[in-house]
N, C-alpha and C positions, 0 to 999 in steps of 0.2 A: 516617580513611579513607586508603587508599593514594593515593600521588601519581598524577598522570595519567601519568607515564613508566612507572610500575610496572604499569599496568593493560593488560591485553591488549585491542587494538582489536577490537569486536565487528564481525561480518559480518552485517548484518541485510538483509531482503528489501527490494527497491526497489518491488516491486508483488507482485501475485499471482504473477506470472510471474518473480520473482527466485529467488535461491537460497533454498532451503528450510532452515529449522532442522532439525537433527537431534539426536539424543541425544548427550551429550558424548563418548560412546565411539566415535562415527563421525564422519567428516568431512561437511562440508556437501555436499549433492547439487545439482548443476546441474539445472535444470528447463526449459531452453529450447531449442528446435531451430531451427537456421537456415532450415529449410524452411518455418516458419510465418511469415507476414507479420504481425509483431507490432510495435508501436511500441517495445517495451522492447529489442528485439534488440541494438542497439548499446550501449544504456545497460547491458544485463545483461553484455555482453562486457567493457566497460570498468570496470563498477563494483567489480569485484574489485581492479582496479589503482587506479582513481581514488577509491574510496569516494565515490561521488557522493551516496548517502544520507548522511545526518549523523545521528548518534545522540548524544544528550547525556546527561550524568548530573549531577544536582544533588548539590552537596556538602552540603547540608542534609539531614542524617539524621534529625532530629527532625520527622518528617512526621505530624502529628497526625490528618490526614485518613485515613491508613491505618487507624488504630485505630478510626475511626468506621465504616468500611466493612466490610461482610462480605466475606470472600475469594471470588473467583470459583470456582465449582465447576461441573463438567460437568452439563449436563442430559440428557434423552433426545433422541436424535437420530432423527428420522423419516426413512423412505426418501426417496432423491432423487426428484424430480418428473419426469414424462415430457416429452419434447420431441417434437412432431409430426415424422413422418418426411419431411415436405415441407421442413424446415429444414436446410440444410447444416450439417455437423458439422465442427469442427476435426479434423485428422488424428490427434490424440492420444487422442480419445474412445474409450473402451472398451479402450484398450491397457493401462491400469493401470500404465503405465511413464512416468515424466516424461521429456520430450524433453531432448536435450542443450542446450548453450549455443550461441548463434548464432555464426557464423563472421565475421561482419563487420557494418558498418553497414547500417541499413535506410534506403535512399534511394529516393524515389518520383517517377514521372513524374506528369503532370497527373491521369491517371485514378486512379492510385494515391493521390494526395493528396485528390481528391474523395471516395474510398471510405474514406480515413482520417478525413475531416471528418464523414462520415455516421456511421460507427461511434462516433467521440468525441461527436458530438452526441446520439445515442441513449443512450449511457452517461451523459452529463450529466442527460439528462431523466429517466432511471430513478433516478439518485442523488438528484436533487431530490425526487421522489415518494417514495422510501424515507425521506428525512428527515421528511416530514410524518407518518410512522407512528410516529416515536419519541415515546413517552410512556410513563409509569409503567403497568404492567400488560400492555403488549404484549410478546410473546415474539419473540426473534430468528428462531424458525421462522416466525412470521407474516410478518415482514419478508422472509424468503427466499421464501415463497410469493407475495407480492405482486410482488416483484422478478422472479421467474421468469415470472409471468403477463404482466407488462408487456413483458419481452423478447421472449417467443415471439409475443405479439400483433403485434409489429412485425417479425416474420420474422426475428428473429436468434436466436442460440444463446447461453445464459449460459456464458461461458467457463470458469469455475471448475468446472462440472459434469463430473466424469470426469477432470479434469487431475491426472494422477499418482495417481488413485483418490480425489481430493477428493469428498466425497459430496453437496455443495449446490451452489446456483447463485449465492451471494454470500458473501463474508467479512464476519462481524460480530464486532468485537473490542471487548470491554466492559472498561472500567476498566483493570485491570493487564494485559490482553491486548495484547501488542505488534502481533501480526498474525495472519493465518490462522484467526480464531476461526471455528468451525463452528456455524452456527445450530442452536439446540435449544430445548427447552421452558422454559428460564429466562426468567422475566418480567423486563423491565426495572424498575429501581426509581428513585424520586425521587433525584436527585443523581448518577445514573450519567453517564458519558460513553460514547459508542459510536462507533467508526469503522466505517463501512460502505463497503466496497471492491467497486464494480461493474466488471465486464469484459464487453463484449459481442462476439460474433463475427458480423459483418454483412459480406455480400458478399466473404468471404475476408480481412477486416481486423478486429483487435481494437481496441476503444476501452477505455481503463483510466482510472478515476479513483476518489478516494475523499475523504471529508470526515468530520471528527470532530464529532458532534453532541452538544448538551446534552439530557439527560433530565429535565424538571422543574426543581427548584431546585438549581442546581449551586453548589458553594462557590467562593470567589474564587480559591483556589490552582488548582483545576481549570480555571477560566476563563482564568487567566493562561497556563497551560500549552498550552491549545488555541489561544489567540490567538498566542502566540509561534511555535508550530509552523506555523501558517498563514502568519505573516509571513516565516518562513524559506523557505517554498515560493516565495512571491512575489518575495522578494529574489533567489533562485536563478534564477528565471525571467527576471528583469530583466537579468541579465548574459549571457544566451544570445544567440548569433548566429553568422553564418558565421565560422570561423577562430578562434573562441574556445576556449581550452583547457578541457577538462572539469574540470581540477582547480580552476579559477576558481569553480566552484560551491561548493565546500567552503570556499574562502578567503573568499568573500563572506558566506556563512552565519555563520561564526564571528564576524563583527562585527555581527551582528544584536543590538540592546540587549535585555537579558533582564530588565528591570524589577526590578532588585535582587534577582533570583534567581540564584544561582551555579550555572552549568552548566560542564561540561567538554566540549569537541568532540574527537572522534576521528575526524579525516577528512584528516589531512595526507598529501600525495603530491607526487610530482615528475614524474608521467607527462605526456607532451606530446601526447596525443591531442587532436584538435581537432574542433569541430562542422563539419558540411557542409550546404550549401544543399540543401534538399529532404529532409533527414533527419528522422526521428521517433524519439523516445524518451520515457521518462517520468521525472519526478523525484518522489521521495516521502521527505521528511524524517521521521524518527520521533524523539520526545523522550520522556524519562522523568523523573519526579520523583525517582527514586532509582537503584536499581541498574541497571547496563547489562547485567548477565548474564541471558540468557534460560533458561527452564526450559520444556521441551516435554512436553506431556502425552502419555499413552500413544496418543492418536490419531494421533501423529506430525505433527500440523500446527499445534495451538494452542500458541503461544509467548507465555508470560507472564513478567513481571518476577520476578526471584528474591525481591525482598522484598515483593511485592505493591504497589509504588508505581505510580501512575498513568501511563499511556502515551498518547500521541496522535499521530496522522499525518494528513497530506494528500497529495494525489497529483494531478497533471494529465498528460496526454499532450501532447506538444509537436511542433510543426513547425518546423524552423529555416528562416527566410525572409531575404530581402535586408535587411529592417528590423529583424531580431532573432529573435524566437520568437512564433509564433502558438499560443495555447492551443486545442487542438481539442476538449478536453472541458469546454465551457461552453455553456449553452443560448442 
């Protein structure tokens, strides 16, 4: 394996609204507009500089679990589901063009904070429900349908639907899928891991969160990967607060104990951007058991690991408070 110094640092998405992977022949495309009141706005602005997301590579190349699992293949994608006309849409819907990157931090007054709490709480409730559907035989399309229905029943819009042409209401990333998996006809299998990334648009504000779930009997390597990824998220959250440099997130995560599994962290930076009271953003660490190089499917969304190794991710939307950081996306 090449040394860490010789490897190019990956730029991975921080959430559904982060930089989107593109084919290697093209540059990454920014997907966010400063006109949309989204918790990721500042995070997305700084993540290119600060590498707030952390992506890891295992130095262990003999991954026997890869040999046991079937490679992830595209299934049939059904049409996107309708949203009642009474539900407000985000500005990007039907444009088929991704918005640009936000121009500055998203700082909210009391009304904005309450709206962010409401959208974050709904996103968390939807995600919790989606997790109950994860079992062998369930298709990711069925999860999409259930998520879509719960969101619209609560008067919200499923943010991914129509975002830069994304065809579904949730992202479902199975096994080696790093992010942006499009729900389809593939049935989940015993031993799979699946990240479900839910974002809702409620009263003009987005709430964004994700969890990697186990499907059936998952092997120990996969369990360790998921556990470590979750720990990285909460370690990162624990250091957030007013005046804290964003670069401290990456510095903190690199000291998370990896339970005798060797990982490399590509998140070094010297940027001096600092967190501000009343600011919202998301943190979403992504880890892989193997290659850090993404391969994007022809759908121009689904990003998978080059070597088929497992990938996991977790995400929360945060509010910077006087005492540190409030997690907005929890029930």
